[in-house]
LUMKOL-369157 format. One record per residue (C-alpha): x, y, z; residue number from 1; residue in three letters. Coordinates in Angstrom, 3 decimals. Example, Ala and Ser with C-alpha at 12.3 -4.5 7.8 and 13.67 -1.06 7.14 Angstrom:
2
c1,c2,c3,i,aa
12.300,-4.500,7.800,1,ala
13.670,-1.060,7.140,2,ser
//
This chain:
83
c1,c2,c3,i,aa
2.536,-19.277,-7.454,1,met
2.587,-17.072,-3.836,2,thr
2.344,-17.970,-0.911,3,asn
-1.387,-16.253,0.611,4,ile
-1.750,-16.721,4.219,5,pro
-4.032,-19.636,5.291,6,tyr
-6.586,-16.815,7.013,7,ala
-7.236,-15.021,3.961,8,leu
-7.930,-18.496,2.355,9,val
-10.507,-19.214,5.244,10,leu
-11.970,-15.843,4.613,11,tyr
-12.204,-15.226,0.774,12,thr
-13.995,-18.934,1.118,13,met
-16.421,-17.390,4.023,14,asn
-17.411,-14.303,2.224,15,ser
-17.953,-12.448,-1.436,16,asn
-16.255,-9.306,-0.514,17,asp
-13.299,-8.400,-2.459,18,thr
-9.919,-7.932,0.198,19,ile
-7.709,-5.107,0.068,20,ile
-4.953,-3.981,1.626,21,thr
-3.793,-0.382,4.288,22,thr
-1.813,0.550,0.388,23,lys
-4.884,0.922,-1.469,24,lys
-7.134,1.960,1.216,25,ala
-4.371,4.955,1.803,26,ala
-4.041,4.910,-2.293,27,lys
-8.300,5.531,-1.745,28,leu
-8.825,7.855,0.441,29,leu
-5.612,10.132,-0.209,30,gly
-4.065,9.760,2.970,31,val
-0.718,7.393,4.297,32,ser
-0.671,3.805,5.009,33,gln
0.304,5.208,8.771,34,ser
-2.941,6.674,8.790,35,arg
-4.787,3.816,7.567,36,ile
-3.713,1.731,10.292,37,arg
-4.364,4.707,12.935,38,gln
-7.574,4.476,11.904,39,leu
-7.846,0.293,12.377,40,ile
-6.609,0.796,15.557,41,arg
-8.900,3.056,16.712,42,asp
-11.912,1.086,15.319,43,gly
-12.946,3.351,12.804,44,lys
-12.726,0.732,10.121,45,ile
-12.843,-2.430,10.830,46,asp
-9.874,-5.195,9.335,47,ala
-8.119,-7.790,9.838,48,phe
-4.666,-9.244,10.920,49,lys
-2.722,-11.637,8.406,50,val
0.772,-13.237,8.707,51,asp
1.296,-11.044,12.249,52,gly
1.350,-7.676,10.300,53,ser
-0.478,-7.575,7.751,54,met
-3.889,-5.496,8.119,55,trp
-6.910,-6.356,5.543,56,leu
-9.973,-5.686,5.155,57,met
-13.371,-5.753,2.844,58,ser
-14.111,-3.544,0.029,59,leu
-17.537,-3.164,1.552,60,glu
-16.251,-1.450,5.131,61,asp
-13.854,0.635,3.960,62,phe
-16.500,1.700,1.291,63,asn
-18.789,2.359,5.079,64,leu
-16.114,4.211,6.611,65,phe
-14.918,6.212,3.609,66,ser
-18.759,7.261,3.145,67,ala
-19.201,8.732,6.354,68,lys
-19.222,12.773,6.218,69,thr
-15.537,14.241,8.175,70,arg
-14.426,17.313,8.883,71,arg
-11.216,18.369,7.679,72,ala
-8.091,18.515,9.955,73,gly
-7.532,17.622,13.720,74,arg
-10.084,16.890,15.681,75,pro
-10.977,18.783,17.935,76,arg
-11.121,17.766,21.821,77,arg
-14.280,17.053,23.620,78,glu
-13.558,17.931,27.202,79,asp
-12.011,21.914,26.745,80,val
-12.466,23.420,30.221,81,ser
-12.109,26.881,30.378,82,thr
-10.637,27.749,33.981,83,asp
//
């Protein structure tokens, strides 16, 4: 039997959502796990941390993010001055 983090047990008891890891999210989007963690830090994907280092998110929240249309490539700077 594996040890299940207490926070995960509480979350799944209070929710009908399926929980996914950053590894699964990265695989679904075709990006790295560090990119997923960056999106979490930037507030683009809602997630919660368990055991101090493991990020988890609901599949529903992930699907909301992945459904948004995004332009490929590096985002443009908003405040480009032409002096």
